[in-house]
C-alpha positions in Angstrom: 87.9 124.3 107.5 84.7 127.0 107.3 81.7 126.6 109.2 79.0 128.7 110.9 78.9 129.3 114.5 75.8 127.0 114.8 77.8 124.2 113.2 80.9 124.7 115.6 78.9 124.6 118.3 77.6 121.0 117.7 81.3 120.4 116.7 82.4 121.1 119.9 79.7 119.1 121.8 80.5 116.1 119.7 84.4 116.5 120.2 83.6 116.7 123.9 82.0 113.4 124.0 78.4 114.4 124.1 75.9 112.2 123.2 72.5 113.6 124.6 71.2 117.0 124.9 68.2 118.6 126.4 66.2 121.4 125.1 63.4 123.8 123.6 64.0 125.5 120.5 63.1 128.9 120.1 63.6 131.9 117.8 67.3 133.3 118.9 68.4 129.4 119.0 67.0 128.4 115.7 70.1 128.4 113.7 71.8 126.1 115.9 68.7 123.6 115.8 68.8 124.0 112.0 72.3 122.5 112.1 71.8 119.8 114.9 70.5 117.1 112.4 73.8 116.7 110.6 75.4 115.7 113.8 75.2 112.2 116.0 73.8 113.7 119.3 70.4 112.8 120.8 68.1 115.8 121.3 65.7 115.3 124.0 62.7 117.6 123.4 61.2 118.9 127.0 58.0 120.7 127.5 59.7 123.7 129.6 63.2 125.2 130.0 63.5 124.4 133.7 63.0 120.8 132.8 66.1 120.7 130.4 68.2 122.0 133.0 67.2 119.6 135.7 67.5 116.7 133.0 71.0 117.7 132.4 71.6 117.9 136.2 70.2 114.3 136.7 72.4 113.1 133.7 75.2 114.3 135.0 74.9 112.7 138.2 74.0 109.6 137.0 76.8 109.3 133.9 79.7 111.3 135.5 79.6 113.5 132.5 78.6 117.0 131.7 75.2 117.4 131.0 73.9 120.0 128.4 70.6 122.0 128.2 69.6 124.3 125.2 67.1 127.1 125.2 66.4 130.4 123.6 66.7 133.7 124.7 64.5 135.9 127.0 61.7 133.6 129.0 63.4 130.6 127.4 66.9 131.5 129.4 65.1 132.7 132.5 63.0 129.8 132.8 66.5 127.9 133.4 67.4 129.8 136.2 66.2 127.0 139.0 67.8 124.5 137.4 71.3 126.2 137.1 70.7 127.0 140.6 70.1 123.4 141.7 73.7 122.4 139.9 75.2 125.0 141.5 74.4 124.3 145.0 74.8 120.4 144.6 78.3 120.8 142.5 76.7 119.3 139.4 78.6 120.0 136.1 76.3 121.3 133.3 76.7 123.5 130.3 73.6 125.6 129.5 73.5 127.0 126.0 70.8 129.7 125.1 70.3 132.0 122.1 70.6 135.5 122.3 69.3 138.6 120.2 71.6 139.9 117.6 74.8 141.4 119.1 73.6 144.9 117.4 70.1 144.9 119.2 71.9 143.9 122.8 70.5 146.6 125.2 67.8 148.0 123.0 64.9 145.8 124.6 64.5 144.2 121.6 61.8 141.0 121.3 62.7 138.2 123.8 66.0 140.1 125.1 67.1 139.6 128.7 70.2 140.0 130.4 70.8 136.4 131.2 74.5 136.5 131.9 73.7 139.1 134.5 70.8 136.9 135.9 73.1 133.7 136.2 76.2 135.1 137.1 75.7 134.5 140.9 74.5 131.1 140.2 77.2 129.4 138.1 80.8 129.0 138.0 81.3 131.0 134.9 79.3 132.6 132.2 79.8 134.0 128.6 78.3 136.0 126.1 79.5 135.3 122.7 79.0 137.8 119.9 81.5 136.4 117.4 81.6 132.8 115.5 85.5 132.9 115.9 85.1 133.0 120.0 82.5 129.6 120.0 84.9 127.1 120.0 87.4 128.4 122.4 84.5 129.4 124.5 83.1 125.8 124.7 86.2 124.0 125.2 87.0 126.4 128.0 83.5 126.1 129.5 83.4 122.4 129.8 86.9 122.2 131.6 85.4 124.5 134.1 82.3 122.8 134.6 83.7 119.5 135.1 87.1 120.9 136.6 88.0 121.3 140.7 84.5 121.3 142.2 81.6 120.9 139.4 79.0 123.2 138.6 77.1 124.9 135.9 78.6 127.1 133.2 76.3 129.4 131.1 76.9 130.3 127.5 74.9 133.0 125.5 75.2 133.2 122.0 73.9 136.0 119.7 71.8 134.8 116.8 74.3 136.5 114.4 77.1 134.4 115.7 75.6 131.6 115.1 74.5 132.4 111.6 78.2 134.2 110.3 81.2 132.0 109.4 84.7 131.7 110.2 87.5 128.9 110.1 87.0 126.0 112.6 90.3 124.9 114.3 89.6 122.3 117.3 93.2 122.5 118.3 94.0 126.2 118.0 91.0 126.4 120.6 92.5 124.8 123.1 92.2 126.8 126.6 95.3 128.7 127.3 95.1 128.1 130.9 94.0 124.8 132.7 90.8 124.5 134.5 91.3 125.5 138.1 92.2 122.4 140.4 93.1 123.2 143.8 95.6 121.2 145.7 93.8 119.6 148.9 96.7 118.0 150.3 97.6 118.4 153.3 101.1 119.0 155.1 101.8 116.6 158.2 101.4 119.4 160.7 97.7 120.2 159.4 97.0 116.6 160.0 98.4 116.7 163.6 96.4 119.8 164.2 93.5 117.8 163.2 93.9 115.0 165.4 94.6 117.7 168.5 91.3 119.0 167.4 89.3 115.9 167.6 91.0 114.3 170.5 90.2 117.5 172.4 86.7 117.5 171.6 84.6 115.4 174.2 81.9 114.5 171.8 83.5 114.6 168.4 81.0 114.0 165.6 81.5 113.5 161.8 79.1 115.4 159.5 78.9 113.9 156.4 78.5 116.1 152.9 78.2 115.7 149.4 81.8 116.7 148.8 82.9 113.3 150.0 80.7 111.3 147.7 82.1 114.0 145.0 85.7 112.9 146.0 84.9 109.0 146.1 86.1 109.1 149.8 83.3 107.2 151.5 84.8 104.0 152.1 87.7 105.8 153.5 85.7 108.0 155.7 83.5 104.8 157.2 87.0 103.1 157.7 87.8 106.4 160.2 84.4 106.5 161.7 84.5 103.0 162.5 88.1 103.2 163.9 87.7 106.3 165.7 84.0 105.2 167.0 82.6 108.9 166.1 78.8 109.1 165.3 78.0 110.3 161.8 75.4 112.8 161.1 74.7 112.8 157.2 73.4 115.6 155.1 70.5 114.7 152.7 72.6 113.5 149.9 73.8 110.5 152.2 70.0 109.7 153.2 70.0 106.7 151.2 72.7 104.6 153.2 73.2 101.2 153.4 73.7 100.7 157.0 70.6 102.2 158.5 71.1 100.4 161.9 74.4 101.2 162.6 75.1 102.2 166.1 77.2 105.2 165.0 74.3 106.6 162.7 72.8 109.9 164.3 69.9 112.0 163.1 69.8 113.0 159.5 70.9 116.9 159.5 68.2 118.7 157.6 65.4 120.9 158.7 63.1 117.9 159.5 65.0 116.2 161.9 64.6 112.8 160.4 65.6 110.0 162.8 68.9 108.2 162.5 67.5 105.1 161.3 67.2 107.0 158.1 70.9 108.2 158.2 73.2 107.1 155.7 76.8 106.2 154.4 79.1 107.3 157.0 81.4 109.7 155.4 83.5 112.8 156.7 83.0 116.4 155.6 83.8 117.9 158.9 84.8 116.4 162.4 83.2 118.6 165.0 82.5 118.7 168.4 82.1 120.7 171.5 84.8 121.8 174.0 84.5 121.5 177.6 83.1 124.9 177.9 80.3 123.8 175.5 81.6 125.6 172.4 81.6 124.3 169.3 84.6 123.3 167.4 85.2 122.2 163.6 87.7 121.7 161.3 87.0 121.8 157.5 88.6 118.8 155.7 86.1 118.4 152.7 83.3 120.9 151.5 82.6 124.2 152.9 82.1 125.2 156.6 79.0 125.0 158.5 77.6 127.4 161.0 77.1 127.6 165.0 73.2 126.7 164.5 73.9 123.4 162.6 76.4 122.2 165.2 73.9 123.2 167.9 71.2 121.2 166.4 73.6 118.2 166.2 74.3 118.7 169.7 70.6 118.4 170.8 70.5 115.2 168.8 73.0 113.5 170.8 70.5 112.8 173.7 68.9 110.5 171.0 72.0 108.7 170.1 72.5 105.1 171.1 74.4 104.3 174.2 77.2 103.2 171.9 77.5 106.5 170.1 77.8 108.1 173.2 80.6 106.2 174.5 83.3 107.8 172.2 87.2 107.0 173.5 90.0 109.4 172.4 91.4 109.0 168.7 94.6 107.2 169.1 96.0 107.8 165.8 98.9 108.8 164.0 99.1 111.8 161.8 99.3 110.6 158.2 102.5 111.6 156.1 
């Protein structure tokens, strides 16, 4: 069936299961807003485009689904940058849709034109500049897979005004991505498990640094069991501040720039087991998330002196490597 690019945008959102979007209208995105009333999606009108991206981010965290934010070109699009960067750093799946001037006006310093794809390139998992209505459906299907696949994050789609206004045949099935979203295989080989145990057992004072990746992996219960069985103290990052067992004897300082006491530490979860060799040098093994630097390790080590006596008596970890 033949539809305008603006209609195809809403068709794609409906088929992706989107029920709520957050946005602020403007000139270059008006064709999409004009088509919105024919579709069963609730639009939340914000007072600033940055608010739309933060709302989409919060929606994604609370619902587990991809959040959607909409804005116009130029200042509308650039206002979204802080929210996009937040979603990138916190691995939150959102799709940000912006209008753009007509494809023939790109690069001519037209009214409210900005290179927003260039601006958002460093702070998105991927971004697109769509100049034809025929490319809208494939782009949107791929964008949602990228946002939610692997390590979640933001995807930006910039759609020119003429792409929204022109018409083409809409075929949802034919628009399926040719390649699946990237999903890395994190499964470890038995020898890697053995190496991990050797590193932990050789550390005089192993520490578990709990990060956001554990929460995204739904591995908090497993990591808590590991921490209790191995009797290794836990230093959480900020997302784990709101834990249930604030009086746990294994709780250490919250790992942030303000050095909040261990009483505010949260759910024991494993992002990296780390410790110090007999020579006092930091050693670490990345299991979940991204590596941390020596400064972080040294800050945790200094907090060790404030840990409870029970947390200081860390026995060797007698565990067999997992199959």
